[in-house]
N, C-alpha and C positions, 0 to 999 in steps of 0.2 A: 504494500500500500504506500502510495506517495504521501498521503496524509493520514495521521493517526487519529481516529475518531475518539472524542472525549467530551464529557459533559462537566461543566464547571459549576461548583456550588455558588449560587447567586449571592449568598450573604458575604462572600469574600471579594466580589467584583468591585473594582474602583476604576471606572472608565474615564478616559480623556478623549474628547472628540475635537479634532482640529478642523474648523470650518463651520460656517453658519448657513449654508445653503440647503437646497432640497435633498441632496444626497445625505448630508449630515442629519436632516430631519428623519429620513428613513432609518438610518442607523440608530438614532436616539429612540425612535418609536419601537424598534425591535428590542433594544436594551431595556426599555421601560417595562417589558413583560416580566423582567426578572429583578430589576434593581432601580433605585433612584440615585444611587451613588455615582452620579455622572457630572463631569465638568466639561463645559464647552469653551474653547479658546478661539475667539473670533471678534474682530472689531465691530462687525455688524452681523445681525441675524435677520433672516427672512421671516415672514409672518408665521410660518409653520413652526420653526425652531423657537421663535419668541413665545408662541403660545405654549409649547411644551415646557419651556423654562419657567414660565410664570405658573402654569398649572401644577407642576410637580416640584416647584421650588429648587430647581437645579442650579448648580454653581456656574456663573458666567464670568470668565476672564475677558474683560472688554478690550482686548488687543489681538492683533494677528499673531501668528506663531512666533514665539520667542523661546530659545533653548533655556533649560533650567527649570521647567515646570512639570516635568514628567515623573519625577522620582517617587511621588506618592501614588501614582497610578500603577495598575498591573495589566490593563488593556488599553492600547492606544490605537485610535482610528484616525487616519489622515484622510479627510474628505474635502479638500480644497480643489479648485480647478487649476492649480499651479503645479506642474510637474516638479519644479525646483523646490517648492515648499514641501510637497509630499515626500520628496527624496530626503530632504533635510530632517523631517520628522522621523522617517524610517531609520535614518542613520543614528540619531540620538536614541530612539526607542530600542533599537537592536543592541546598541552598545550597553544599555541598561538591562538587557535580557528580558524585555517586556514582550507580552503578546502583541504583535503588531499587524495591523491590516491597513493597506493602502488601496483605496478604491481605484479599480481599473488598472492597477499596476501590480499584478500577481508576483512579479519577480522581486518586489520589495516586501512582500508579505511573509510572515512565518506562521500564519494561520489564515484560513478562509472560513467564511460563514456558510453553513450548509443550507440547502432548501429544507424548510421546516413544516411539518404537519403537527398542529397543536391540538391535542385532545387531553389537555391538562387533567391530571398529572402525567398522562402518557404523552411523550414527545418522540416524534420520529424525525430524525435528521438524515438527509441524503446528500451525497456529493458525487459529481462526475470527475473530481480532482481538477476541475477547471477545463476539462477537455470537450464536454458536450452539453452546454447549458440547455439547449433545446430538448435534447433527449431526456435530461433530468426533469425538465418541466413536464414532458409527456408522462414520465413515470409518476411524478407527483400527482398529476391529474387522475391517473388510474387508481392510485392508492386512496386518494381523497374520496373517490366515488364508492369504493368498497368498504371503507372504514366508517362505521356508524358514528354519528356526531356525539352520541352519549358514551363512547367507549371509555372515556376517562372515569365515568361513574363506576365501572368495574374495578378500576384500580383503587378508587376511594373506598369502595366497599371492602375490598381485600385488606386494605390498610386498617380499616376500622375494626375488623374481626381477626386480624393477624395474631394477636396475642391469645385470643380465646382459642383459636384453632391450634396454636402451638402448645398450649397447655393441655389440650385434649388429645392431640395426635402427635405422639412423641417422635416418630421416625421422620427424618427429612424426606426420604423417598415417599413414605405414606402421605405426608403433607402435600407433596407435589401432586400425587395422584388425587388426593381429596380436592385440591383447588382446581385441577383440570376438570374433574367431573362436575364440580360446583359451577364454574364459570361457563362451561360448555352446555350445561343442562338447563332445567327450568328456572333455577335461581338466576343464572346469568340473563336469561330471556326476560325475567321479571325486572331486573335492574335496568336493562336497556329500554324496557317499556315504561319506566318511571314508577314501577310498583315496588318501591323500596321497602315498605312495611312488610309486604308479602314475602319479599326476598329474605329479609331479616328473620322472619318467623320460620321460614323453611330452613335456613341455615342453622338456627338454634335447635330446631327439631332434629336435623341431621347429625348434630354433634352429640345428641343423646343416644344415638345408635352406634354400636361398635363398628368402627371403620375397618372394612376387610382389607387385608394386605393385598398388594397388587400381585397378579399372577405373572410369573416369568414366561418368556417365550423367545424363540429364535425366528427371526424373519430373514429369509434369504432373498436378496434383491438382485436380480440379474440385470446388469446395467446396459446390456446390448452393445451398441457401438461406443459407449462411454460418453455420449453427448448429454450433458445435464438437462438440456432442453427437452430431451426425449423421455425423461423420467415421468412416470405416471403420477397423477394426483395422489393415488393411494400410497405410492412409494414415498412421496414427499411427506405425507402425514406420518407414516411410520418412522421416518428418519427424524422428524421433529420431536418424537417422543422417546428416542433411543437413550438407553443408559450406557451402552457400550457398542462399539463398532469394530468389526474385523474386516480387513481387506488386504489383498496382496499387491505386488508391484504392477500388475497388469491393469488394475482399476485406475481410471482417470482421477487424479487427486482433486480436481476441481469439484467432483461430486462430494468430497468430504466436507466442503463448505456448507452443504445443505443438511448436515447432521447437527443435532442439537449441540450448542457450543460447549457445554460442560460434560458431554458424554466422554467416557473413557475410550481411548483409541488404541487399537492393537494391530499395527502393520505386521504383515507376515512375510517372511523371507521365501517361503516355499509356495509355488503357484497352487491356487485352490483346485486347479484341474488335476493336480497330483495328490494333494493332501490338504484337508481342512482341519483346523484346530478345534475338533469337536469337543474334547473333554473340557477345555477352558471355557468354551461358549456355554456348554451345559452347566458347568459349575456356577457361572454367573446367573443363568436363567433360573436355576434351582433356588437361588437367593431372592428371586422375585424380580430380576432385572429384565428389561426388554433389550435383547441382543440383536443387532443388525449385522448380517454377514453379506458384504458387498461382493458380487462376483462379476467378472468381466464376461461379456458375451451372453450366450444363452445355453451353453453346454450343461448337461445334467451333472450333478455332483457324483464323485466316485462313491461306490457303494460303501456304506458304513453301518455295521451291525449295531454299534453303540447308539448311534443317532436314531436308527430305525426303531430300536426297542425302548428308547426313552419315552416317558410319559409327558415330557415337556411339550407344550404346544409349539408346532412348527408351521410356518407359513412361507409360501413361495410367491414372489411378485416378479413379473416379467415386464421390463420396460421396452418401449418401441425402439426402432432404429430407422 
């Protein structure tokens, strides 16, 4: 990755904006979603910036850029229409090791602002690393259409009952399973429909019932030609719920990116067409884990008596090519 994705804790942000025009107004407006600890350095302000300064009581340094005013900031945004001024701001800010963004001059930036979909407290940030802003806009439009406006309510609900569930459901894996069932089921539907009281009542009732441990299973996913775009929707869903994944050197590693991020990964030195690591996969599944075994192509597995006789649930998914 050219850029490392990260979310900053808003309570530590101290931003300095150089410039008082429309570009500065857009940057200030975005920052105001998280903080009011913002200083604007500009001799003049346009009406938009002036309104934001007055409305949110922001600090205004009533002069154009002068060095020596950045030491108390940790984010600096140069938003003037002067290449020379922006370059000078970037030089000082970089020397002070501050997060620096220069509008329309990516070569002077050490961070860029992503495209954002706001479903507070759920935030989706996307970037094309500056290479394809139109494509990024198209992707954002697609996600905006498919993501319910009330999706953040699910996160708020989860936070409200997090400690209650933690006290009742001790195992981390069991808690994850509990929340997945809860948010994907009737409780999640009630939350999105605005029926919060009903959702809370259902959750409290469900906590009084013994939460069954998850059943382990092994899912063999045949990846066909290895093109991630050809994975089936069913394969995608299984991979997102994986606890562990096995794969050999023939599997396209791009597909690994679609596996749940914190799943344990077990790359294999021996081709799966010769030998699969059955015992290890079964051991994990017997502990209740969902094990994904990625296989290149569509060839059948070598015959294995241990796997055949095991009572662990087994599933085979074939992707297209």
